[in-house]
N, C-alpha and C positions, 0 to 999 in steps of 0.2 A: 504493500500500499504506500503511495506517494502522497507525503503531506508537506505543507510549507506552513510553518509558523511566521506570522506576518505582523508587521506593525508599521504605522506611519507617524510622522510629526507634520503639523500643519500650521498656517500663518494666524488661525482662529478656529473658532468652533463651528461654523456653519457655512457649507459650501454654497448654500442657496444665496448667501450674502456676498458671494465672490471669493471666499477664503480658498487658499490653494494648499495642496501637498508640496512640502519642501524636503522631506526625507522619506524614503523607504527602506525597511529592514527586512529580509526574509531569509529563512533557513530550512534547507531541504532534509526531510527525514524520508527514509525508506524503511518501512516495517519498523518503525519506531527508533531508528538509529540514525544519527547524523551521518550524512554522506561527505561532508567537507564542502559542498555547494552552497553558496550564499548569493543573495542579491542586496547590495547596499549602495544606495545613490542619494546625493542631494540635487535639489532642483532649485532654479531661479524661478520665483513666482510671479515676478513683475507687478508686484505690490508689497506694501510694508507688512512687516510681522507685528502683530498687535502686542502690545506691552504685556498683557496677561499671558499670552503664548510664549512670548520671550523668557518670561519669569520661570516657565515650566521647563523648556528645552534648551534655553540658552543660545539658540541658532540666530546669529545675527543678521541683519540685512546686508552688512558689509561683506559677510563671508559667503551670503548667497549670490552676491552680484556677479561672482566668477564662476558659478555652476551652469551646467547645461539646463536648458527648459525641459519639462516633462515630455513634450512632443519628441524631443530628439532620442529619447531612450524608452519610449512607450512599446516598440516592438520588442525590445529586449526584455522588458518586464513581462510583457504578455506571454512571451515564449516561455519563460521561467515559471509562470504561474499556471499555465494551460494545463488542464487535465488533473491537477491536484485538489486534494482537500485542503483549504485553508484554515488554520487554527489561529484564531483572533480573540482577544478579550475585548468585549463590548464591540462586536463585529459590525454592527450598524453604523457606527462613527467611521471606521476605516473604509468599509465597503462604499458608503456614500460619497466619501471624498475621491475615491479612484474613479467610481461610476461618473463623477461630475468632471474629472480630467479627461476621461475617454469621451464624454459627450461634447466637450470643447473641441476635440479633434474631429467630431462628426464621424467616428468610426463605426459606430453602431454596436459597440461591445458593451455589455455590462458584466461586472464580475461573476455573477452567478450563471451566466451563460458559457463562461470558461471553465469554471470551477465549482465544487461544492464548499460549503461554508460551515465550520464547526465554531460556535462561539463558547468560549469557556466561562463567559460570565453567568449564564443561567445554570450551567453545571455547578459552579461554585456556590451559587445561591441555593440551590438543592441540597448540595452536601453540608452547607454551613448556614442554614436559615436564621435570619435575624442578626447575623454577623456582618462586619465590614468585608467586602470582597473585592476591593482594589487589589491592584497587582502587588503593591508594597505588602499589603495585610496578608496576601496568600504567601509571599515569600517568607514572610515571619512564621506563618502557620505551618509551612512544609520545609522550614529549615533551609530555604534557598538563600545564599548570600547575595544580599543586594547592597552590600556596604559601599560600592563603588558607584552608586547611582545618586550623584549629587544633582544631576539634571535627568529628564527624560531623554532617551535617544532610540530611534527606531530599532537598530540592530542590537543594542544592549537590552532594550525591553523585550525583543523577540527571543533573546537567548534565556532571560529570566522566565518568560512565559512558556518557553519550551521545557525548563526544568519544572516548573509548577504544573504543567499539563501532565507530563509523564509521572509525577508524584499523584496527582489526582486520580489518574486513570490506571494505576496499578504498577508504576516503575518501569525501568528499562533493564532489560537482561544485560548484565555485564560480561558479554561473551567475546568481545572483539579485542584485539591488541591495542587500539588507540585509547582504550579505556582503563589500561593498566599502567602502573608505574613499575618500570623495569629496573632491576639492581643487578649488576654484573660482580661476580666474585673474582678473586684473583686466580681462580682455576678455570676461568673461562665460562662457568656455568651461569646461567641467567635464571633469576627468579622473578615472579610477577606478583605484586601486591594489589589486591582488587579493593576498590572503595565501596564500602556499603552504601546502598542507596539510602537516602534521608527522606523524611516525610512520613505522614500517616499511611499505613497500609490498609487496604479495604478488608473488612471482615464479611465473609459470605457465609450466612447461616446455611446449615443442612436443611434440605426440604424434608417433606414427610416420607417420601419413598427412599430417600438416602438414610434417614433414621430407622425406618423399618428394616432395611437391609443391614444396617449396623447391629440392631437388635438380634436379628436372625443370626448373624456371623458370630456374635458373643454367645448365643446359645449353643451354637455347634461347637464352640471352643469349651464352654462349660461341661457339655456333655463328654468330649473327648478327654478333658483334664480331670474330671471328677469334681467339678465345681471350683476350680482354682483360677478363675479369670482374674487377673490382676486389676484390669480395667474397673471391673464391677466392685472390687474391695476398695479402690482407691477414689471412686466417683461418688 
């Protein structure tokens, strides 16, 4: 399964008022593992960044003045996103901005015609009702280190969301070399130390059929062992 963890930064809050995308960050996953492919670009918006937005992401008008326009990199972005499931926190915001940029180009594309979208915000609200479910709050809840996040940034936030998403949905198997810390001994041997996944693990209760089968299995063990099933004595 191909997924893209996706985030944007913008000049303001509402594309209907002419606000523009100024940064896109996207990280590719295949079967819940990073492939090493990313898309990270800044864009010249041809309008001022609002003070409130600047306070959030720190991306200045001066810096953006030297960046390409969205139109120059639209094809590259669409190629990267096409056919994937986008994983986005508060997806309506980011999708509306990308759709607005594409509509300005009269391309006829909307994000959902190219991709499916998975919004992690409703999932977080379902898992943690009545609690704050901002990305920062989720990082704290799932022990994802966001200490370097002085400002929002599209690629940084995509990486944080990736870690939170994997924790919320069951974690990531640590079975590939890139996820290991290697140590080399003086004899030439190599050992690998694996990092234990952090965050809350989902608890899946047994259903009625599984409980019935469990009891049947214990009864068979009881019969064969003369009533010495350790499980029943300890539970």
